[in-house]
C-alpha positions in Angstrom: 90.2 184.3 167.9 92.3 186.2 165.4 93.6 184.8 162.1 97.2 183.9 161.4 96.5 184.9 157.8 97.2 188.6 156.9 97.1 191.2 154.2 100.6 192.5 153.4 101.1 196.0 152.2 104.3 195.8 150.4 107.0 197.5 148.3 108.6 195.7 145.3 111.9 196.9 144.0 113.9 195.8 140.9 117.4 197.2 140.4 119.1 196.1 137.3 122.9 196.7 137.4 124.2 195.6 134.0 124.5 196.0 131.1 122.5 199.2 131.6 120.9 200.4 134.9 117.2 200.3 135.3 115.6 200.7 138.7 111.9 200.9 139.8 109.9 200.5 143.0 106.1 200.2 143.4 103.5 199.6 146.1 101.1 196.7 146.1 99.3 194.5 148.6 99.5 190.7 148.8 98.6 188.0 151.2 100.2 185.9 153.9 98.0 182.8 154.2 98.0 180.0 156.8 97.0 177.1 154.6 95.0 175.5 157.4 92.8 178.6 157.6 91.5 178.9 154.0 88.1 177.6 154.9 87.9 179.7 158.0 88.8 182.8 156.0 86.1 181.9 153.5 83.5 181.6 156.2 84.4 184.8 158.0 84.9 187.2 155.1 82.3 188.3 152.5 84.9 189.4 150.0 87.1 186.3 150.1 86.4 183.0 148.3 88.2 179.7 148.7 88.1 177.9 145.4 85.1 179.9 144.3 84.6 183.3 142.6 84.6 186.4 144.8 86.2 189.8 144.8 89.3 188.1 146.2 89.7 184.4 145.4 92.2 181.7 146.3 92.3 178.7 144.0 94.3 175.6 144.6 94.8 175.2 140.9 96.8 178.4 140.7 99.6 176.7 142.6 101.7 173.5 142.8 100.0 170.2 142.0 101.3 166.8 142.9 98.1 164.8 142.5 96.6 165.5 145.9 93.3 167.2 146.7 94.2 170.4 148.5 97.2 172.8 148.3 98.7 171.8 151.7 98.5 168.2 150.8 100.2 168.9 147.4 102.8 170.9 149.2 103.5 168.1 151.7 103.7 165.6 148.8 106.4 167.8 147.2 108.3 168.0 150.4 108.2 164.2 150.7 109.7 164.0 147.2 112.4 166.4 148.3 113.3 164.0 151.1 111.9 166.1 154.0 111.4 163.8 157.0 110.3 166.3 159.6 106.6 166.6 160.4 105.3 169.9 159.1 102.7 171.5 161.2 102.1 174.9 159.7 102.6 176.2 156.1 102.5 179.9 155.4 102.1 181.1 151.8 102.9 184.6 150.5 101.1 185.1 147.3 98.6 187.2 145.2 95.0 186.3 145.1 92.7 186.5 142.1 91.0 189.9 142.0 87.6 189.6 140.1 89.0 186.3 138.7 92.4 187.4 137.5 95.8 186.7 139.0 99.4 186.6 137.9 102.0 185.5 140.4 105.6 186.2 139.3 106.6 184.5 142.6 105.0 182.9 145.6 106.8 181.8 148.8 106.0 178.9 151.1 107.4 178.6 154.6 107.0 175.4 156.5 107.3 175.0 160.3 107.3 172.1 162.8 105.0 171.9 165.8 107.3 174.1 167.8 107.4 176.9 165.2 110.9 176.1 164.0 111.5 176.6 160.3 111.7 173.3 158.3 112.1 174.6 154.8 111.1 177.2 152.2 109.9 176.8 148.7 109.9 179.4 146.0 107.2 179.1 143.2 108.3 181.2 140.2 105.8 181.8 137.4 106.2 183.2 133.9 103.8 184.9 131.5 103.5 181.6 129.5 101.6 179.9 132.4 104.6 177.8 133.4 106.0 177.6 136.9 109.1 176.2 138.6 109.8 175.3 142.2 113.0 176.0 144.1 113.6 174.1 147.3 115.5 175.6 150.3 115.9 172.9 152.9 117.6 172.8 156.3 121.0 173.1 154.7 120.0 176.5 153.4 119.0 177.8 156.8 121.2 180.5 158.4 120.8 182.5 161.6 118.3 185.0 160.0 116.6 182.9 157.3 117.1 180.8 154.2 119.9 181.5 151.8 120.7 179.5 148.6 122.1 180.0 145.2 120.6 177.9 142.4 120.8 177.8 138.6 117.6 179.4 137.2 117.1 177.1 134.1 113.7 178.8 133.6 112.4 181.4 131.2 111.3 184.3 133.4 112.6 187.4 131.8 113.8 187.8 128.2 116.6 190.0 129.5 118.2 187.5 132.0 120.1 184.4 130.8 118.5 181.0 131.3 121.7 179.6 132.9 122.0 182.6 135.3 121.8 181.9 139.1 119.1 182.9 141.6 120.5 184.0 145.0 117.7 183.6 147.5 117.6 185.6 150.8 114.3 184.6 152.5 113.4 185.6 156.0 110.4 183.6 157.4 107.6 186.1 158.1 107.8 187.3 161.7 106.4 190.1 163.8 104.1 191.2 161.0 106.9 191.9 158.6 108.2 190.2 155.4 111.7 190.7 153.9 112.5 188.7 150.8 115.2 189.2 148.3 116.3 187.4 145.1 119.4 188.5 143.2 120.3 187.3 139.7 123.9 186.5 138.8 125.4 185.9 135.4 129.0 184.5 135.2 129.5 185.5 138.9 128.4 189.1 138.4 125.3 190.5 140.0 122.9 191.5 137.2 119.8 192.4 139.2 118.5 192.8 142.8 114.8 192.3 143.6 113.4 193.0 147.0 109.9 192.4 148.4 109.3 194.0 151.8 106.1 194.8 153.7 104.0 195.0 156.8 101.0 192.9 157.9 97.4 194.1 158.4 94.6 192.2 159.8 92.7 190.2 157.2 89.2 191.7 157.4 86.6 192.8 154.9 87.2 196.4 155.8 90.9 196.2 155.2 90.4 194.3 151.9 88.1 197.1 150.8 90.6 199.7 151.8 93.5 198.0 150.0 91.4 197.5 146.9 90.6 201.3 146.8 94.3 202.2 147.5 95.7 199.7 144.9 92.8 199.0 142.5 93.0 195.9 140.4 96.5 195.1 141.8 97.0 191.9 139.8 96.5 193.8 136.6 99.0 196.4 137.8 101.6 193.7 138.3 101.3 192.2 134.8 101.1 195.7 133.3 104.3 196.9 135.0 106.1 193.7 133.9 105.3 194.5 130.3 106.0 198.2 130.7 109.5 197.6 132.2 110.2 195.0 129.5 109.5 197.7 126.9 111.9 200.1 128.6 114.6 197.4 128.6 114.0 196.6 125.0 114.3 200.3 124.1 117.6 200.4 126.0 118.8 197.7 123.6 119.5 195.1 126.3 120.0 191.7 124.6 116.6 190.0 124.2 116.2 186.2 124.7 113.2 184.6 122.9 111.2 181.9 124.5 112.3 179.2 122.0 116.0 180.1 122.5 117.8 177.6 124.7 115.0 175.1 125.2 117.5 172.6 126.6 118.1 175.1 129.5 114.4 175.3 130.4 114.3 172.5 133.0 112.0 171.2 135.7 108.9 173.1 134.6 105.7 172.5 136.6 102.1 173.2 136.0 99.1 173.5 138.3 95.6 172.0 137.7 94.6 174.7 135.2 
């Protein structure tokens, strides 16, 4: 029987509009995990470890923590605290895994479904380079015909070049047919500052495909953090206003930490 969990070969695009344009696009691979399959994937694959060191490793502690034992239990606890009453059957997580022990996840996406496969909610888990994370909840009220759509104040230090009180505009299509299409825009004072898209196609999660993706995109998690710092340097050289971490502490709200 095949796995619901997949490898996603993806393109990430950032397009800054103001005050000066800066656009880049790069290829990566990431993972679409059925949270009920983590032990099965661990048993089937030699290159994957669930809560243990391997070439590719998934650790619960890299994600949300609400005092429960496993990641799905923590996720369901969070939904309960958000007032979700529906019974969630399946949770799909789009995220990076650790590669030889290292991971940085700028953003991970959770999609919850009921027993009939209908979308219940989505949760966006945004991380920064200071080891902090923040969760953004998109419930049934955010569900449109194609997917989830919601605007929410950021109040989180993600980039030193985007204001803390800017807005995230989430456009999240639940993964279907082997494709993902995710978009987050940033608005400041009603004006679109930046567009970020994350699109990709699924491959079967096998040792052979893991090896091929590693050879095609070696040390992909180091590539992600490296590109973040490289682009930050370019923005700094373009003299885009720089916000320090200690600026506007009162606007850094709702921070969350895993079990690090």
